[in-house]
C-alpha positions in Angstrom: -30.5 89.0 -32.1 -29.8 91.6 -29.6 -26.7 92.9 -31.4 -28.3 92.9 -34.9 -31.4 94.2 -33.7 -29.9 97.2 -31.5 -27.6 98.2 -34.2 -29.8 98.2 -37.0 -32.5 100.2 -35.5 -29.6 102.8 -34.4 -28.3 102.6 -38.0 -31.6 103.2 -39.7 -32.1 106.3 -37.3 -29.2 108.3 -39.1 -31.2 108.0 -42.3 -29.6 108.5 -45.6 -26.0 108.3 -43.8 -27.6 105.0 -42.1 -28.1 103.5 -45.7 -24.7 104.0 -46.6 -23.4 102.5 -43.0 -25.8 99.5 -43.2 -24.3 98.6 -46.8 -20.8 98.4 -45.2 -22.4 96.9 -42.4 -23.9 93.9 -44.1 -21.5 93.6 -47.2 -18.7 93.0 -44.8 -20.5 90.3 -43.1 -21.4 88.5 -45.9 -17.9 88.6 -47.6 -16.7 87.3 -44.3 -19.2 84.2 -44.2 -18.0 83.5 -47.8 -14.2 83.2 -46.8 -14.5 81.8 -43.5 -17.4 79.4 -43.5 -14.4 77.0 -45.5 -12.3 77.1 -42.7 -15.5 76.2 -40.4 -16.2 73.2 -42.0 -12.7 71.7 -42.1 -12.5 72.7 -38.6 -15.5 70.8 -37.7 -14.2 67.9 -39.5 -10.8 67.9 -38.2 -11.0 69.4 -34.7 -13.2 69.1 -31.5 -16.6 70.5 -32.8 -17.6 71.0 -29.2 -14.6 72.9 -28.0 -14.6 74.8 -31.3 -18.2 76.1 -30.5 -17.3 77.1 -27.0 -14.3 78.9 -28.1 -16.4 80.9 -30.6 -18.6 82.1 -28.2 -16.1 83.3 -25.6 -14.5 85.0 -28.3 -17.5 86.7 -29.3 -18.4 87.6 -25.4 -15.2 89.2 -25.3 -15.6 91.6 -28.6 -19.0 92.4 -27.6 -17.6 93.6 -24.0 -14.8 95.6 -25.6 -17.6 97.2 -28.1 -19.7 98.1 -24.9 -16.7 100.0 -23.3 -16.1 101.9 -26.5 -19.7 103.8 -26.3 -19.7 106.7 -26.7 -16.7 107.6 -28.8 -16.3 109.2 -32.4 -15.2 105.8 -33.4 -17.9 104.0 -32.6 -19.3 103.4 -35.9 -16.1 101.9 -37.0 -15.6 99.7 -34.2 -19.1 98.4 -34.4 -18.6 97.4 -37.9 -15.4 95.8 -36.9 -16.8 93.9 -34.1 -20.1 93.0 -36.4 -17.4 91.6 -38.8 -15.1 89.5 -35.7 -18.9 88.1 -35.1 -19.0 87.4 -38.3 -15.8 85.4 -38.4 -16.9 83.3 -35.3 -20.3 82.5 -36.6 -18.7 81.2 -39.7 -16.4 79.2 -38.0 -18.8 77.9 -35.5 -21.7 77.3 -37.6 -20.6 74.1 -39.7 -19.6 72.5 -36.3 -23.1 73.4 -34.6 -25.0 71.7 -37.7 -22.7 68.6 -38.0 -22.5 68.1 -34.4 -26.4 67.3 -33.8 -26.1 63.8 -35.1 -24.0 63.2 -32.5 -26.0 64.4 -29.8 -29.5 62.9 -31.0 -30.6 59.7 -32.6 -31.4 59.7 -36.5 -34.9 59.5 -36.2 -35.2 62.4 -34.0 -33.2 64.7 -36.4 -36.2 66.3 -37.7 -38.0 66.8 -34.7 -34.7 68.3 -33.2 -34.1 70.8 -36.1 -37.7 72.0 -35.8 -37.5 72.3 -32.0 -34.4 74.3 -32.6 -35.6 76.6 -35.2 -39.0 77.0 -32.9 -36.7 78.0 -29.9 -34.9 80.2 -32.0 -37.8 82.0 -33.3 -39.2 82.5 -29.4 -36.0 84.2 -29.0 -36.4 86.6 -32.0 -40.0 87.4 -30.7 -38.8 88.4 -27.4 -35.7 89.7 -27.9 -36.9 93.2 -29.5 -39.5 93.4 -26.8 -36.7 93.4 -24.2 -34.5 95.3 -26.1 -36.9 98.4 -26.6 -37.4 98.2 -22.6 -33.3 97.9 -22.0 -32.5 100.5 -24.8 -34.6 103.0 -22.9 -33.4 102.1 -19.4 -30.0 101.3 -19.8 -29.3 102.3 -23.6 -26.9 100.8 -26.2 -24.3 100.3 -24.1 -26.2 98.2 -21.5 -27.4 96.3 -24.4 -23.9 95.6 -25.6 -23.0 94.1 -22.2 -25.8 92.2 -22.1 -25.1 90.8 -25.8 -21.3 89.8 -23.9 -23.2 88.0 -21.3 -25.3 86.3 -23.5 -22.3 84.6 -25.4 -20.7 83.7 -22.0 -23.9 81.9 -20.7 -23.9 80.2 -24.5 -20.3 78.9 -23.7 -21.5 77.5 -20.5 -24.4 75.7 -21.7 -22.5 74.5 -24.6 -19.7 73.0 -22.3 -22.4 70.7 -20.8 -23.5 69.1 -24.0 -23.5 65.4 -23.7 -22.2 63.7 -26.6 -24.1 60.4 -27.6 -21.9 59.5 -30.5 -18.5 61.4 -29.8 -16.0 61.4 -32.5 -12.0 61.3 -31.4 -10.6 64.2 -32.5 -7.1 63.8 -30.6 -5.3 62.1 -33.7 -6.7 64.7 -36.2 -5.4 67.6 -33.9 -1.6 66.6 -34.7 -2.3 66.8 -38.4 -1.7 69.6 -40.7 -4.9 71.1 -42.3 -4.7 71.2 -46.2 -7.3 73.7 -46.8 -7.8 73.0 -50.5 -7.7 69.5 -50.5 -10.4 69.4 -47.7 -12.6 71.6 -49.4 -12.3 69.5 -52.7 -13.1 66.6 -50.5 -16.6 68.4 -49.3 -17.0 69.7 -53.0 -16.4 66.0 -54.5 -18.7 64.5 -51.9 -21.5 67.2 -52.8 -21.2 66.5 -56.8 -22.2 62.9 -56.3 -25.7 64.4 -55.7 -26.8 66.5 -58.5 -29.9 67.6 -56.8 -28.4 69.0 -54.0 -25.8 71.0 -56.2 -28.9 72.4 -58.0 -30.8 73.5 -54.6 -27.5 75.2 -53.6 -27.4 77.1 -57.0 -30.9 78.1 -56.5 -30.2 79.2 -53.0 -27.1 81.1 -54.2 -29.2 83.1 -56.5 -32.4 83.5 -53.9 -30.0 84.9 -51.2 -29.2 87.5 -53.9 -32.4 88.8 -53.8 -33.0 88.2 -50.0 -29.9 90.4 -49.2 -32.6 93.3 -50.6 -34.7 91.9 -48.2 -32.5 92.0 -45.1 -31.2 95.5 -46.6 -34.7 97.2 -46.8 -36.5 95.6 -43.6 -34.8 97.9 -41.2 -36.1 101.0 -42.8 -39.8 99.7 -42.9 -41.0 102.7 -40.9 -40.0 105.0 -43.6 -41.0 102.5 -46.2 -44.6 102.0 -45.1 -45.0 105.1 -43.3 -46.0 103.8 -39.8 -45.2 103.7 -36.2 -41.7 103.8 -34.5 -42.1 100.1 -33.7 -42.8 98.7 -37.1 -39.2 97.1 -37.5 -39.6 95.5 -34.1 -43.2 94.3 -35.3 -42.0 92.9 -38.4 -39.2 91.1 -36.9 -42.2 89.4 -34.3 -44.0 88.3 -37.3 -41.1 86.5 -38.8 -40.5 84.8 -35.8 -44.2 84.0 -35.6 -44.0 82.4 -38.9 -41.0 80.8 -38.1 -42.4 79.1 -34.8 -45.4 78.0 -37.0 -43.2 76.8 -39.6 -41.2 74.8 -37.2 -44.2 73.2 -35.7 -46.0 72.5 -39.1 -42.5 70.8 -40.9 -42.1 68.6 -37.5 -45.8 67.3 -37.6 -46.7 67.2 -41.0 -44.0 67.6 -43.7 -43.1 64.1 -45.0 -41.8 65.1 -48.8 -38.3 66.1 -49.4 -37.7 65.8 -52.9 -36.3 68.8 -54.9 -39.4 69.6 -56.9 -41.1 70.1 -53.5 -38.5 72.5 -52.0 -38.6 74.3 -55.0 -42.3 75.0 -55.0 -41.9 76.0 -51.5 -39.2 78.4 -52.5 -41.9 79.8 -55.4 -44.4 80.3 -52.6 -41.7 82.2 -50.3 -41.3 84.6 -53.3 -44.9 85.1 -53.5 -45.4 85.7 -49.7 -42.5 88.5 -50.1 -44.4 90.2 -53.1 -47.6 90.2 -51.3 -45.8 92.4 -48.6 -45.9 95.2 -51.0 -49.5 94.3 -52.6 -50.9 94.4 -49.1 -49.3 97.8 -48.2 -50.9 99.4 -51.3 -54.2 97.9 -50.9 -54.8 98.4 -46.9 -51.9 100.4 -45.8 -52.4 98.4 -42.5 -49.3 97.1 -40.4 -51.1 94.1 -39.5 -51.6 92.8 -43.1 -48.1 93.7 -43.9 -46.8 91.6 -40.8 -49.1 88.6 -41.9 -47.5 88.4 -45.4 -44.1 88.7 -43.6 -45.1 85.7 -41.0 -46.4 83.7 -44.4 -43.0 84.3 -46.1 -41.1 83.1 -42.9 -43.2 80.1 -42.5 -42.7 78.8 -45.7 -39.0 79.6 -45.5 -38.7 77.6 -42.0 -40.4 74.9 -43.6 -37.6 74.7 -46.6 -34.6 75.4 -44.0 -35.9 72.4 -41.5 -36.3 70.0 -44.5 -33.3 71.0 -46.2 -30.9 70.5 -43.4 -32.5 67.5 -42.1 -31.7 65.7 -45.3 -28.4 66.9 -45.4 -27.7 65.6 -41.9 -29.3 62.2 -42.8 -27.7 61.7 -46.1 -24.1 62.8 -45.5 -21.5 60.7 -43.9 -20.5 62.1 -40.4 -17.0 62.0 -41.3 -17.5 64.6 -44.1 -20.5 66.9 -42.7 -18.3 69.6 -41.5 -16.8 70.2 -45.0 -20.2 69.5 -46.5 -21.8 72.4 -44.7 -19.1 74.8 -45.2 -19.5 74.4 -49.0 -23.3 74.4 -48.5 -23.0 77.7 -46.5 -20.5 79.1 -48.5 -22.1 78.5 -52.0 -25.8 79.7 -50.6 -24.4 83.1 -49.5 -21.9 83.7 -52.6 -23.8 86.3 -54.1 -25.3 88.2 -51.0 -23.0 90.9 -51.0 -23.5 91.6 -54.6 -27.2 91.8 -53.8 -26.7 94.3 -50.9 -24.5 96.3 -53.3 -27.0 96.3 -56.1 -29.9 97.4 -53.8 -27.9 100.2 -52.4 -26.9 101.4 -55.5 -29.7 101.2 -57.5 -32.8 101.4 -55.2 -33.7 103.0 -51.9 -33.8 101.1 -49.0 -36.9 102.8 -47.6 -38.7 102.1 -50.9 -41.4 99.7 -50.3 -41.2 98.6 -54.2 -38.1 96.5 -53.3 -40.2 93.6 -52.0 -41.9 93.1 -55.5 -38.4 93.1 -56.9 -37.0 90.7 -54.2 -40.2 88.6 -54.4 -40.2 88.3 -58.5 -36.7 87.7 -58.4 -37.4 84.3 -56.0 -40.4 83.6 -58.1 -38.5 83.5 -61.6 -35.4 81.7 -60.1 -37.4 78.5 -58.6 -40.0 78.7 -61.6 -37.0 78.1 -63.8 -35.2 75.5 -61.9 -38.6 73.6 -61.7 -38.9 73.6 -65.4 -35.2 72.5 -65.6 -35.9 69.6 -63.0 -39.3 68.6 -64.8 -37.4 68.5 -68.0 -34.5 66.4 -66.7 -36.8 63.8 -65.2 -38.8 63.7 -68.7 -35.5 62.8 -70.6 
């Protein structure tokens, strides 16, 4: 959060040049995620999950430290993009292990509570990070913030080292076997194909993420788009986090339904929430009203994510969980670089109308699949 908020704020301050840099920054991150999520899932199933997470954290610590040493140089922008790409590699390799290790840490009956609490704690970090970073950037600058990034990954590695496994899976025998990437990926894909509802949700997620790439591309330029104060981006990130916290609490206590129809309806309202961002801007020109719509969108998105990932952890055999998550992550983000590229070419990042385009795209996608799903069940 420190890394992305600090870099995005700095890039957005560069104006039109910043839009071009942010395009490269986000596209490289998405493409790397598509490629390396595949390997991450296989590693999660065939290697020690805990060790994978720790190695990824230590590697992230090292590259952030190196980037901090490179500031300020004429090559800093290029090194920053490279380091962001490397962090995307480490994150992609770690994410399937992170998601698939949870059933080995907590009992099945506590999975939804755990996922909700993880989301709440994550969003609390998202609220506090911009506030602390604004202070740190003024006192110690971007270089000092990057050193803090490095330290945070080191602390994460130490904490992860102390995780206790309730249901450990022995990986020693698997470590000696040669991993055949294509074969392992096919196993994960074949496992998913057995569940047509999950496949349909993945296709929906991929299309929705094409539009959400436009949202992620636009929001760092919210100060210019909404003609408001210097801290607009931080304010909207805080609103996102508040929505995420409320969504985590709500999904933990009240959400029982997990059908495909229900999840598609949540996505439909997510799209409407994003459209309301632009509508509230036109009607009120008030930052609080805009932030409330952002919070609503993330409230709904969090409910969707918690419900979706809990279902996968409950339904999928632990032996295949890493590969299944790698396929899920890969398919869900496959269109994101295309979305970023299209928004950078055809729309200005500081155009508030982007939120109508993003929201409408999500509404049309979810409505279409709701009708398809209804027709399938009618037959």
